[in-house]
Every structure is written in structure tokens, then in C-alpha cells.
N, CA and C of each residue as an Amber inpcrd file, in Angstrom:
protein
   195
 -26.1370000 -27.8430000  31.0070000 -25.0150000 -26.9610000  30.7820000
 -24.4060000 -27.1820000  29.4160000 -24.7290000 -28.2280000  28.7350000
 -24.1690000 -28.4960000  27.4270000 -24.5160000 -27.4190000  26.4270000
 -25.7470000 -26.9180000  26.5020000 -26.1790000 -25.8740000  25.5820000
 -25.3790000 -24.5900000  25.8050000 -25.1590000 -24.2200000  27.0410000
 -24.4010000 -23.0010000  27.3600000 -22.9500000 -23.1390000  26.9100000
 -22.3750000 -24.3210000  27.1130000 -20.9900000 -24.5300000  26.6790000
 -20.8800000 -24.4280000  25.1580000 -21.8530000 -25.0160000  24.4670000
 -21.8550000 -24.9360000  23.0070000 -21.9970000 -23.4810000  22.5430000
 -22.8460000 -22.7370000  23.2020000 -23.0600000 -21.3350000  22.8450000
 -21.7820000 -20.5270000  23.0750000 -21.0860000 -20.8050000  24.1860000
 -19.8350000 -20.1060000  24.4740000 -18.7810000 -20.4330000  23.4260000
 -18.6810000 -21.6990000  23.0530000 -17.7030000 -22.1080000  22.0410000
 -18.0200000 -21.4700000  20.6850000 -19.2950000 -21.4400000  20.3490000
 -19.7110000 -20.8230000  19.0940000 -19.3930000 -19.3320000  19.0980000
 -19.6970000 -18.6660000  20.1800000 -19.4130000 -17.2400000  20.2920000
 -17.9100000 -16.9880000  20.2010000 -17.1310000 -17.8460000  20.8340000
 -15.6740000 -17.7050000  20.7850000 -15.1720000 -17.8910000  19.3530000
 -15.6970000 -18.8910000  18.6520000 -15.2890000 -19.1500000  17.2710000
 -15.6560000 -17.9810000  16.3720000 -16.8390000 -17.4180000  16.5530000
 -17.2680000 -16.2680000  15.7680000 -16.3620000 -15.0750000  16.0580000
 -16.0430000 -14.8710000  17.3150000 -15.1490000 -13.7830000  17.6930000
 -13.7780000 -13.9210000  17.0520000 -13.2620000 -15.1540000  17.0150000
 -11.9660000 -15.3940000  16.3870000 -12.0230000 -15.1310000  14.8790000
 -13.1220000 -15.5300000  14.2450000 -13.2650000 -15.2770000  12.8090000
 -13.3360000 -13.7820000  12.5260000 -14.0450000 -13.0600000  13.3570000
 -14.1470000 -11.6120000  13.1840000 -12.7720000 -10.9770000  13.3590000
 -12.0460000 -11.4150000  14.3660000 -10.6990000 -10.8880000  14.6010000
  -9.7910000 -11.1870000  13.4230000  -9.8400000 -12.4080000  12.9120000
  -9.0240000 -12.7770000  11.7510000  -9.3850000 -11.9310000  10.5300000
 -10.6620000 -11.7280000  10.3080000 -11.1110000 -10.9310000   9.1690000
 -10.6420000  -9.4820000   9.3240000 -10.7190000  -8.9540000  10.5300000
 -10.2720000  -7.5800000  10.7850000  -8.7770000  -7.4560000  10.5180000
  -7.9880000  -8.4100000  11.0030000  -6.5420000  -8.3810000  10.7830000
  -6.2040000  -8.4790000   9.3000000  -6.9130000  -9.3410000   8.5850000
  -6.6950000  -9.4550000   7.1320000  -7.0170000  -8.1470000   6.4250000
  -8.1060000  -7.5250000   6.8200000  -8.5080000  -6.2620000   6.2000000
  -7.4820000  -5.1720000   6.4670000  -7.0140000  -5.0640000   7.7070000
  -6.0230000  -4.0300000   8.0160000  -4.7130000  -4.3070000   7.2940000
  -4.3390000  -5.5690000   7.1430000  -3.1370000  -5.9080000   6.3740000
  -3.2900000  -5.5020000   4.9150000  -4.4470000  -5.7710000   4.3380000
  -4.6940000  -5.4030000   2.9420000  -4.6620000  -3.8860000   2.7520000
  -5.2410000  -3.1670000   3.6900000  -5.2210000  -1.7070000   3.6030000
  -3.7840000  -1.2020000   3.6890000  -3.0170000  -1.7670000   4.6040000
  -1.6130000  -1.3830000   4.7320000  -0.8340000  -1.6720000   3.4720000
  -1.1090000  -2.8160000   2.8590000  -0.4380000  -3.1700000   1.6080000
  -0.7710000  -2.1730000   0.5050000  -2.0340000  -1.7740000   0.4100000
  -2.4510000  -0.8050000  -0.6140000  -1.7920000   0.5530000  -0.3740000
  -1.6850000   0.9490000   0.8840000  -1.0320000   2.2190000   1.2040000
   0.4370000   2.1630000   0.7970000   1.1080000   1.0590000   1.1350000
   2.5160000   0.9020000   0.7500000   2.6820000   0.9320000  -0.7630000
   1.7560000   0.2960000  -1.4620000   1.8020000   0.2740000  -2.9250000
   1.6210000   1.6790000  -3.4990000   0.6850000   2.4290000  -2.9420000
   0.4490000   3.7890000  -3.4170000   1.6680000   4.6790000  -3.1600000
   2.2970000   4.5170000  -2.0010000   3.5090000   5.2920000  -1.6960000
   4.6270000   4.9520000  -2.6690000   4.7910000   3.6730000  -2.9580000
   5.8390000   3.2510000  -3.8960000   5.5710000   3.8090000  -5.2870000
   4.3160000   3.7770000  -5.7220000   3.9620000   4.3350000  -7.0310000
   4.2590000   5.8310000  -7.0840000   3.9540000   6.5310000  -6.0030000
   4.2150000   7.9730000  -5.9560000   5.7100000   8.2490000  -6.0230000
   6.5030000   7.4410000  -5.3350000   7.9530000   7.6230000  -5.3720000
   8.5040000   7.3780000  -6.7730000   7.9700000   6.3790000  -7.4440000
   8.4100000   6.0840000  -8.8140000   8.0610000   7.2440000  -9.7340000
   6.8460000   7.7540000  -9.6210000   6.4270000   8.8760000 -10.4650000
   7.2950000  10.1050000 -10.2070000   7.6230000  10.3430000  -8.9460000
   8.4780000  11.4780000  -8.6070000   9.8650000  11.2940000  -9.2220000
  10.4070000  10.0940000  -9.1100000  11.7340000   9.8180000  -9.6780000
  11.7170000   9.9510000 -11.1940000  10.6610000   9.4780000 -11.8360000
  10.5580000   9.5960000 -13.2930000  10.4610000  11.0590000 -13.7080000
   9.6930000  11.8470000 -12.9620000   9.5670000  13.2700000 -13.2790000
  10.9120000  13.9770000 -13.1100000  11.6370000  13.6210000 -12.0650000
  12.9580000  14.2200000 -11.8490000  13.9180000  13.8290000 -12.9720000
  13.8750000  12.5660000 -13.3870000  14.7070000  12.1060000 -14.4860000
  14.3970000  12.8690000 -15.7630000  13.1150000  13.0150000 -16.0560000
  12.7060000  13.7440000 -17.2580000  13.1430000  15.2030000 -17.1960000
  13.0520000  15.7980000 -16.0200000  13.4630000  17.1830000 -15.8430000
  14.9630000  17.3440000 -16.0860000  15.7440000  16.4400000 -15.5380000
  17.1940000  16.4950000 -15.7350000  17.5310000  16.2870000 -17.2030000
  16.8550000  15.3680000 -17.8390000  17.0880000  15.0980000 -19.2630000
  16.7840000  16.3500000 -20.1030000  15.6480000  16.9780000 -19.8190000
  15.2710000  18.1830000 -20.5650000  16.2690000  19.3100000 -20.3140000
  16.6790000  19.4670000 -19.0690000  17.6460000  20.5160000 -18.7370000
  18.9680000  20.2730000 -19.4610000  19.4070000  19.0260000 -19.5020000
  20.6530000  18.7000000 -20.1960000  20.5440000  18.9440000 -21.7010000
  19.3900000  18.6620000 -22.2770000  19.1910000  18.9350000 -23.7060000
  19.2670000  20.4290000 -23.9910000  18.6610000  21.2260000 -23.1150000
  18.7020000  22.6770000 -23.2980000  20.1330000  23.1810000 -23.1900000
  20.8530000  22.6880000 -22.2140000  22.2510000  23.0910000 -22.0580000
  23.0730000  22.7070000 -23.2980000  22.8370000  21.5210000 -23.8180000
  23.5540000  21.0730000 -24.9970000  23.2300000  21.9460000 -26.2020000
  21.9570000  22.3090000 -26.3560000  21.5650000  23.2020000 -27.4520000
  22.2390000  24.5650000 -27.3240000  22.3210000  25.0740000 -26.1010000
  22.9690000  26.3600000 -25.8890000  24.4590000  26.2890000 -26.1980000
  25.0940000  25.1740000 -25.9120000  26.5140000  25.0030000 -26.2040000
  26.7650000  24.9590000 -27.7170000  25.8330000  24.3380000 -28.4260000
  25.9770000  24.1910000 -29.8710000  25.7950000  25.5320000 -30.5950000
  25.0120000  26.4330000 -30.0150000  24.7220000  27.7180000 -30.6820000
  25.7350000  28.7080000 -30.3180000
């Protein structure tokens, strides 16, 4: 029975490693998704800032003329 017990322990250890690797991979994917969302929000905010700046410049030019 020693061989069967060793095989069961080995299979259990392999299963745990696979589970750990899967969890790490899903965490990394989640992190990348969060990073991409944050980058998109920053780009949107920068575009809005630039738009407001341009609009204010146009308004100022119209006031001066």
C-alpha cells in the first residue's frame, strides 16, 4: 500500500500546484484588466481636460475680438 499512498500524495500535490497556478493566472489577468480600465479612465479625463482647455481658449479669443 505504500506505493498507492505515495501516488495519492503526489497526485494531491500536483493538483494543489495546478490550483495555485490557476489562481495566480486569474489574479494576473484581473490585475491587467484593472490596469487597462484605469488607463482608459485617465485617457478619458485627459481628453476632457484638453477639450475644456480648448473651449476656454476659444471663448477667450471671442471675448477679445
